[in-house]
C-alpha positions, -999 to +999 in steps of 0.1 A: +603+165+357+574+171+380+559+150+410+524+145+394+511+128+426+523+135+459+509+110+486+498+127+518+488+118+554+460+139+569+469+151+603+445+151+633+437+188+625+428+180+590+460+193+575+473+173+545+512+166+549+532+152+520+546+117+528+577+121+506+603+149+514+637+161+502+666+158+529+695+179+529+718+158+552+755+161+543+748+189+517+777+208+532+781+235+505+756+260+509+753+271+474+746+237+462+722+232+491+702+263+480+703+251+445+691+216+451+663+229+475+651+251+447+651+224+422+633+200+447+605+228+453+603+234+414+594+198+407+570+197+433+585+187+466+567+205+497+586+188+526+621+197+533+639+177+561+669+197+578+685+198+611+707+224+631+735+200+631+736+201+591+746+239+592+727+244+559+695+258+572+700+292+558+706+280+525+672+259+528+654+293+541+669+311+510+656+285+487+621+287+501+618+325+502+630+327+467+607+300+454+577+322+457+557+294+471+534+304+501+552+295+533+521+277+544+522+253+514+558+239+525+567+216+555+599+218+571+611+192+594+641+193+617+654+173+648+663+179+684+695+162+699+690+138+730+709+167+751+681+190+741+653+168+755+627+183+779+604+211+773+627+242+780+655+229+763+636+215+733+617+249+728+651+268+729+667+242+705+641+247+679+643+287+681+677+283+668+668+267+633+639+286+627+659+318+632+685+305+606+657+298+581+649+334+584+613+328+601+606+345+634+580+320+646+578+281+642+539+273+632+526+239+643+497+224+627 
């Protein structure tokens, strides 16, 4: 099974972002998480939704790295808690998940 057509939305900078994604909320088993994200990527998903509170970002990162799909072709979304609101707190909060995913930088488009 593959996603034949992926609906996208064009962002202000011209980048097309998938409108459908694959979420990993409540996928506590890291092996299962990595396997399901790998499967999602293999059938065409290019947007993965995660969060630091899910505690499975390393598995998401592993699946993305092993997929062979260029990083710039995959969107990864995450979230900040209300306690992490404000420029400094939010910036610090988002350094944690991206390090967990195995990336040293967060790119914004």
